[in-house]
C-alpha positions in Angstrom: 51.8 80.3 90.4 54.9 81.7 88.6 58.2 80.6 90.1 60.5 83.4 91.2 64.0 83.4 89.7 66.7 82.4 92.1 68.3 85.3 94.1 71.7 86.4 92.8 74.8 86.0 95.0 76.7 89.2 95.9 79.5 88.2 93.5 77.0 87.7 90.6 75.3 91.0 91.2 78.6 92.9 91.5 80.0 91.4 88.4 76.9 92.3 86.4 77.0 95.8 87.9 80.6 96.5 87.1 80.2 95.2 83.6 77.9 98.1 83.0 80.3 100.7 84.5 82.0 102.5 81.6 85.0 104.6 82.9 84.6 108.3 82.1 86.7 109.7 79.3 86.7 113.3 80.2 89.7 114.6 82.2 91.0 117.9 83.6 94.3 119.1 84.9 94.2 120.6 88.4 96.6 121.8 91.0 98.1 119.0 93.0 97.1 120.8 96.2 93.4 120.5 95.1 93.6 116.8 94.0 92.8 114.9 97.2 90.4 112.1 96.5 90.5 112.5 92.8 91.5 109.7 90.4 94.5 110.0 88.1 93.8 109.9 84.4 97.5 109.7 83.5 100.6 108.3 85.0 102.7 110.5 87.2 106.5 110.0 86.4 109.3 111.4 88.4 111.6 113.8 86.6 114.3 113.4 89.3 116.0 111.0 91.7 114.6 111.0 95.3 116.7 111.8 97.2 118.5 113.8 94.5 121.9 113.3 96.2 123.5 111.2 98.9 122.5 112.6 102.3 122.5 111.7 106.0 119.5 110.2 107.8 121.0 111.1 111.2 122.6 114.0 113.0 126.2 113.1 113.5 129.6 113.2 111.7 130.4 112.4 108.1 133.7 110.5 108.0 136.0 108.3 106.0 135.8 104.8 107.2 139.5 104.3 106.5 140.2 106.9 109.2 138.4 104.9 111.9 139.9 101.3 111.9 138.7 100.9 115.5 136.6 102.9 118.0 138.3 105.8 119.7 139.7 107.6 116.6 140.2 111.3 117.1 139.4 113.5 114.1 139.5 117.3 113.5 136.0 118.7 112.7 136.8 120.6 109.5 133.4 121.8 108.4 129.7 122.0 109.3 126.9 120.9 106.9 123.3 121.7 107.8 120.5 120.4 105.6 120.3 122.5 102.4 124.0 123.3 102.4 126.8 121.8 100.3 130.1 120.9 102.0 133.6 120.7 100.5 135.6 117.5 99.9 136.5 115.8 103.2 140.2 115.6 103.7 141.8 112.5 105.3 141.9 112.7 109.1 138.9 115.1 109.3 135.2 114.8 110.0 132.3 117.0 109.0 129.6 117.9 111.5 126.4 117.0 109.6 122.7 117.3 110.3 119.8 115.1 109.1 119.2 115.8 105.4 122.7 117.3 104.9 124.5 116.3 101.7 127.4 113.9 102.1 130.6 115.7 101.2 132.9 114.1 98.6 135.3 111.7 100.2 133.0 110.7 103.1 131.6 107.2 102.9 129.8 106.9 106.3 128.0 108.8 109.0 128.5 108.2 112.7 125.5 109.3 114.8 126.3 112.0 117.4 125.4 109.7 120.3 128.5 107.6 119.5 130.8 110.6 119.5 132.4 112.9 122.1 133.4 116.5 121.2 136.8 117.8 122.4 137.2 121.4 121.3 137.6 121.4 117.5 138.0 117.6 117.4 135.6 114.6 117.8 136.4 111.2 119.3 134.5 108.6 117.4 133.6 105.6 119.6 132.2 103.5 116.8 133.9 102.0 113.7 131.3 102.4 110.9 130.9 100.3 107.9 130.7 101.9 104.4 127.4 103.5 103.7 126.3 103.6 107.3 123.4 106.1 107.9 123.7 107.4 104.3 120.6 107.7 102.1 121.7 107.1 98.5 120.6 109.2 95.6 117.6 107.6 94.0 117.1 105.2 96.9 113.4 106.0 97.0 112.6 107.0 93.4 114.6 106.9 90.2 114.2 109.5 87.6 111.7 108.3 84.9 109.9 105.9 87.1 106.1 105.9 87.3 105.4 106.7 90.9 101.6 106.9 90.6 99.9 105.0 87.8 96.7 106.1 86.1 93.6 104.9 88.0 95.2 105.7 91.4 92.8 107.4 93.8 94.8 110.2 95.3 95.3 110.1 99.1 97.1 112.7 101.2 100.3 110.6 101.1 100.0 110.2 97.3 99.8 114.0 97.0 102.9 114.3 99.1 104.7 111.8 96.9 103.7 113.7 93.7 104.9 116.9 95.4 108.2 115.3 96.3 109.1 115.0 92.7 108.0 118.5 91.9 104.6 117.7 90.3 102.6 120.9 90.6 99.6 119.7 88.7 98.0 116.3 87.8 95.6 115.1 85.1 92.5 113.6 86.8 89.2 112.1 85.7 86.4 114.6 85.9 84.0 114.3 88.9 81.2 111.8 88.5 77.9 113.7 88.1 75.2 112.1 90.3 71.6 113.0 90.7 69.7 111.7 93.8 66.1 111.7 94.9 64.1 110.0 97.5 60.6 108.5 97.2 58.0 108.2 99.9 55.0 110.3 101.0 56.0 109.4 104.6 59.3 111.3 104.4 59.9 114.6 106.1 63.0 116.7 106.5 64.5 117.5 109.9 63.0 120.8 111.2 59.6 119.9 109.8 56.8 118.6 112.2 56.2 114.9 111.9 52.7 114.0 110.7 51.2 110.7 111.8 53.0 107.9 110.0 55.9 110.1 108.9 59.6 109.6 109.4 62.6 111.9 108.9 64.6 111.3 105.7 67.9 110.0 107.2 68.9 108.4 103.9 69.2 111.8 102.2 71.9 112.8 104.7 73.7 109.4 104.6 73.8 109.0 100.8 74.8 112.6 100.2 77.7 112.2 102.7 78.8 109.0 101.0 78.8 110.6 97.6 80.7 113.6 98.8 83.4 111.3 100.2 83.8 109.8 96.7 84.3 113.3 95.2 81.0 113.3 93.2 79.2 116.4 91.9 75.7 116.0 93.5 72.4 117.3 92.2 69.8 116.6 95.0 66.3 116.6 93.7 64.9 116.0 97.2 61.8 114.1 98.1 59.5 113.0 95.2 55.8 112.2 95.7 54.7 108.6 95.5 53.1 108.8 92.1 54.2 107.3 88.8 54.0 110.7 86.9 56.1 112.4 89.6 58.7 109.6 89.6 59.0 109.7 85.8 59.4 113.5 85.8 62.1 113.2 88.4 63.9 110.6 86.3 63.8 112.8 83.2 65.2 115.7 85.2 67.8 113.5 86.9 69.1 112.1 83.5 70.0 115.6 82.2 73.7 116.1 82.3 74.3 113.3 84.8 76.3 110.1 84.7 74.4 108.3 87.5 71.0 108.5 89.1 70.5 107.1 92.7 67.2 106.7 94.4 66.3 105.4 97.8 63.0 103.5 98.4 60.3 102.2 96.1 62.3 99.4 94.6 60.0 96.6 95.6 56.9 95.6 93.6 54.1 97.0 95.8 51.3 99.2 94.4 53.0 102.3 95.9 56.5 101.4 94.6 56.8 103.4 91.4 60.5 103.2 90.6 60.2 100.0 88.6 57.5 101.1 86.1 58.9 104.6 85.9 62.4 103.5 85.0 61.0 100.9 82.5 59.0 103.7 80.9 62.1 106.0 80.7 64.7 103.4 79.9 65.3 99.9 81.0 65.6 98.2 84.4 66.8 95.0 86.0 65.2 94.5 89.4 67.5 92.2 91.3 66.8 90.1 94.4 70.3 89.6 96.0 71.0 87.0 98.6 72.4 89.4 101.1 71.2 90.7 104.4 70.5 93.6 104.9 69.7 94.9 101.4 67.9 92.3 99.4 66.3 94.5 96.6 68.6 96.4 94.3 67.5 98.0 91.0 70.0 98.7 88.2 69.3 100.1 84.7 69.5 103.1 82.5 67.4 106.2 81.9 67.3 107.9 78.5 68.6 111.5 78.2 67.1 114.1 75.8 70.4 114.0 73.9 70.0 110.3 73.1 72.4 109.1 75.6 71.7 107.3 78.9 72.4 107.9 82.6 73.0 104.8 84.7 70.4 104.1 87.4 70.8 102.5 90.8 67.8 102.1 93.1 68.5 101.3 96.7 66.2 100.0 99.4 64.5 102.4 101.7 65.5 100.9 105.1 68.4 103.1 106.4 70.9 100.3 107.1 70.0 98.5 103.9 70.5 101.7 101.9 73.8 102.3 103.7 75.1 98.7 103.2 74.1 98.4 99.6 75.7 101.7 98.8 79.0 100.5 100.3 78.9 97.1 98.6 77.5 98.1 95.2 77.3 101.9 94.5 80.8 102.6 95.8 82.6 100.2 93.5 80.4 101.3 90.6 81.4 104.9 91.1 85.1 104.0 91.6 85.0 102.1 88.3 83.4 105.1 86.5 86.3 107.1 87.9 88.8 104.6 86.3 89.8 102.7 89.5 90.5 99.1 88.5 90.7 97.4 91.9 87.5 98.2 93.8 87.2 95.3 96.2 87.3 96.4 99.9 90.0 95.2 102.3 89.0 92.1 104.4 90.7 91.3 107.6 90.5 87.9 109.3 89.6 88.5 113.0 88.4 86.4 115.9 84.7 86.4 116.7 84.1 87.0 120.4 80.4 86.1 120.3 78.0 83.3 119.4 75.5 83.9 116.6 72.0 82.7 117.4 71.4 81.1 114.0 72.7 81.4 110.5 70.8 82.9 107.6 70.4 81.5 104.2 71.6 84.8 102.8 75.1 86.3 102.8 75.0 88.4 106.0 76.8 91.7 106.6 76.8 92.0 110.3 77.6 95.2 112.1 80.5 94.6 114.6 83.3 96.4 116.3 86.8 95.5 117.5 87.1 95.1 121.2 90.1 95.8 123.4 91.2 92.1 123.1 91.5 92.4 119.3 88.4 90.3 118.7 84.9 91.3 117.4 81.8 92.1 119.3 78.4 91.9 117.5 75.8 94.6 117.8 72.8 92.9 119.5 70.1 94.2 117.1 70.9 93.5 113.4 67.6 94.9 112.1 67.9 96.9 108.8 66.2 99.8 110.5 68.7 100.2 113.4 71.0 103.0 112.1 72.7 103.3 115.5 74.5 100.0 114.7 76.4 101.8 112.0 77.7 104.3 114.5 78.5 101.8 117.2 80.3 99.5 114.8 83.7 99.6 113.2 82.7 97.7 110.1 80.9 94.6 108.7 81.5 90.9 109.1 81.0 89.2 105.7 79.4 86.0 106.7 78.6 83.4 104.0 75.1 81.8 103.7 74.2 79.1 106.2 77.4 79.6 108.3 76.8 79.9 112.0 79.5 81.9 113.9 80.8 80.4 117.1 82.9 82.2 119.7 86.6 81.8 118.6 85.8 81.4 114.9 87.8 83.5 112.4 85.6 85.7 110.3 86.2 88.1 107.5 85.9 91.8 108.6 85.5 94.8 106.3 86.4 98.0 108.2 84.3 101.0 107.6 87.6 102.9 107.2 88.1 100.9 104.0 84.6 101.7 102.7 83.9 105.3 103.7 86.8 107.1 102.0 
């Protein structure tokens, strides 16, 4: 009997996978308003200081600190400076009524907030002796002209778009969208709205994987459900390879008689079928499919069980796509949190347990960790990354990966 090769650790599999991810070279310039979720292909530099001039961070009175040696000084209010307006030089013994964002007039070296002042006709009594610079935002305090504010490889978030806009960046150069073809194997699969025949199931993976790909900003070509035959699978692979960077399938990555992905990919390119020491999601296929133009499309075959498909996408497909987009740091955030449960027994594989944060700030475990229980992914807030052969006891600190860090 032939010995099976040892299962790969998650780190080994991810390293091998990312080594095969070649960042896309094609770029496009788009309106900054349309760039949410895209990845920068070039640095964004600021052409100006932010803020561009000294201004106040409070509603109050711009003053000369020399005029207020102690609380109770009475100054004439000589001018009014709303945001967007420019005042005149502040004369000794006077104050300027100023509003948040208003430019500090020449001669003023502090702002006293209005709550510390009392208005008396055209004068103000200042009941606080300010120090130089108090409540003043200095020019360039946030950004200096010429600085890189967003480096190439940054995945643009709403706040990143706001930062680009704050320096007047109307357009950005981004990596083009990753072109992904997907299809699903299994004669048992049906689409919602169709009657279920005996032994059939609805194709939930189609909806889950498409949504995950959309969140990553991919262009998606959905080839639908492919019959469980070698010829049909090979034909689907050839169609999927045309004009695409990546092919993703769900199901058929085992070695049974009805699992045609392995021989089909081997006939159309090359394949590594990995057994990974994780739970859920043990089988993962990675390879290449030849294109008619002589190039190759990357191939990733996910398991068919819905939670296994979901988890392996988050752990392997997501970082692979991010690397294609030019993102360097693709590891998800891990947060140490307290386990508020006892695990029945450890597993020899690296487990990714569905859990959620309770009102005490600890973690509760979903009672059924089966790879077919998709409700656990809705109930949970994320995954506990539990090493092999480690039994979790109540009160232990575990590593938690929030879904919020994986689904965007």
